[in-house]
N, C-alpha and C positions, 0 to 999 in steps of 0.2 A: 525490581518489579517491572513487568512488561507494560509498555505504553498502550493504553486503550484508545479506541476511536474517539471516545469522549475527551480524553486528554489531548489528542491531536487537534480536535476542533477548538478547544479552549485556548491552546497555545497560539492559534492563528487569530484569536479574537472572536470566534464564532460561538454562539450559544449551542450547547449540545441538546438540541431539541429531538424529540422522537422521530420526526420526519427526516432530519439530517442524518441521524444515526442509522436509520433504516436504509436510506439511499447509499450512504458510505459503506455500510455493511454488505449490501448486495454487490457493490463494485469490488470490494476487497475480497469477498469470497470468489468472485469470478476470476480475479487475478490469480488466486491459488490454483484455479482450474485451467489457467492459460487462455481464458476467454475475454473478448472485448464485447461490451454490451451497447445496444442502442438505447435511446431514451425510453422506448416502449418496453424493452427488456427490464430496464431499471424500475420502471413504474410497476410492472407486474410483480417483480420480486419484492419491492418495498411493500406492496399491498398484502403480500403473504405474511409479512412481519408485523405490519401495523394497519389496521382497518381504516378505511375512510380517507386515504391519501389521494388527493386529486392530481391529475396530470400536470396542471399548472404548478402545483406545489413541488412536484418532482423537478420540473424545469428550473424553478427558482432555486431549489437546493443545489442542483448541478452547477448553475451559474455561480452561486456563492462559493461552492467548493473549488471551482476552477480559479476564481479570483484569489482564493486563499492559498492556492498552490497545492491542494490536496488531491485534485483530480485533473486529469489531462483529457482534452478532447482532440480526436483526430478525425479528419474528413476526407476519406478516400474519394477520388473523383467519381461522380455518378452513383454514389452509395450514401446511405444515411450516416450521420455522424456517429462515432463510437466513443465510448468513455472508458477510462481505466484509472487505477490508483497508482500505477507505476509512474512516478514523477521524478524530476530532478537529475536524470542521467542521460538525457538527450538520445534515448534509444530510437531505433527506426522500426519499420514494419514491412512484413511481406503480406501481400494481399492476393488471393486467388481470383483470377478473372471469372472463373466458372461458378464457384459456389460461395465466394465472398469470405472464406476462411481468412482470418487475420492473425498473424503471429508476430511476436516481438523478436527483434534481432538487436544485438548490441551495437553501440555506436561504431560507425565505420572506421574511424581513425581516432581512437583514444577519447579525450574529453571534448565537451562542447566548445565551439560549434562543430568541430571535427572535419568540416569541409569549408573551403574558402572560395568565394566567387572570383572569377577572373578580374572583375572590376567591381569594387565595393561602392563606388560612387559616393564616397565619404561616409557611408554607413558604418556604425560600430556593430559588427555582426556578433551575436551571442548565441545563436541557435540555428541549426539546419534540420529541417524536417524532410526526411527521405522516405519514400514509399517504393518498394520493389514490387513489380507486378509480374505475375506468371500463373502457372497452374500448380495447385498443391499436388502432393504425391498421389492422393486418391483419385483426383480428376485426371491426372496424367496417365494413371494406370488404366482408367476406363476409356482413355482415348477420346475424352469429351471434346466436342468441336463447337458447342454453343457459345455465343458471346455473352457479355455480362448481363444482357437483358433477356436472354432466353434463346431458343433455337431460331436460326435464320429462316424467314418466310420463303416459300417456293417462289421462283421467278419464271416468267415467260421467256420467249426467245429474244426479246429486246430488252430484258432486264426489268420489266414491269412486275410489281408484286402481285401475285395471284391471290384473290380473296379465298378465305377458308372454304373448303369444300368444292372449289372449282378446279378444273383441269387446266394446265397451261395451254394457251392458244397455240395452234400449230401454224397459223398463217398471219403474217404481219403485212397488211396491205401496202404500207409505205416502205417496205424493205426493197432495196435495189434488185430488179429482176424477179420479184416475187410473182408467182402465178396463183390465182385462187384455186382452191381444191376443186376437183371435178365433182359435179353433182351426180347423184345416181340417176340412170336413165329411167324415165317414167315408163311403167308397164301398164298398158290399157287393162282396165278391169274386164274380166270375162264374166259372162252371165251363164250360170249353169244351164245345161241343155234342158233339164227338167223344168226349170223356171221359164225358159224361153218358149217351150212348147205348151205351157199351160194356157188354156183358152181364157180370154178376158171375160169377166163376169159383167153382165149388164144389169144396172139398177133401174 
């Protein structure tokens, strides 16, 4: 007989509440689709299964499931934490710098910890968490150049960031040998002949 999520929860000493089953079910479905979910993703999915689940309840469930060893949390630098139900095999992750796509990859060298530090300083190492960074196939094919936080802002001649909608300055007064741009020569206003010849009216 297949093991159900409720069985897994009970085996770890957790009660199989509706909220926990909803949270675990959302994450387990995502694993089957090769996806990693943020807490917001989990909350949205759990609410589609069970009405009235609060955001705090989702965080509490995630924490309990992590402590029980049923869920793993990964934290790619500069990005929201991600959650998954693939646990116990010390696998690693590929993360796209452009779109954030995250993919599981098997342990680099066999079983955990699979990598050993040059000096363990007396630690008993039992796990190595490795994140490989790069661009996914789709972003590489598009030739994407934006960084993790979006397109780079335009910059002026001395590297200053140019505000949105403004053109980069062409003259930097403190640049060595810089000369201010020439101003246009003033042209005296001319008075149309018809106006100049018009007699003045006397009031």
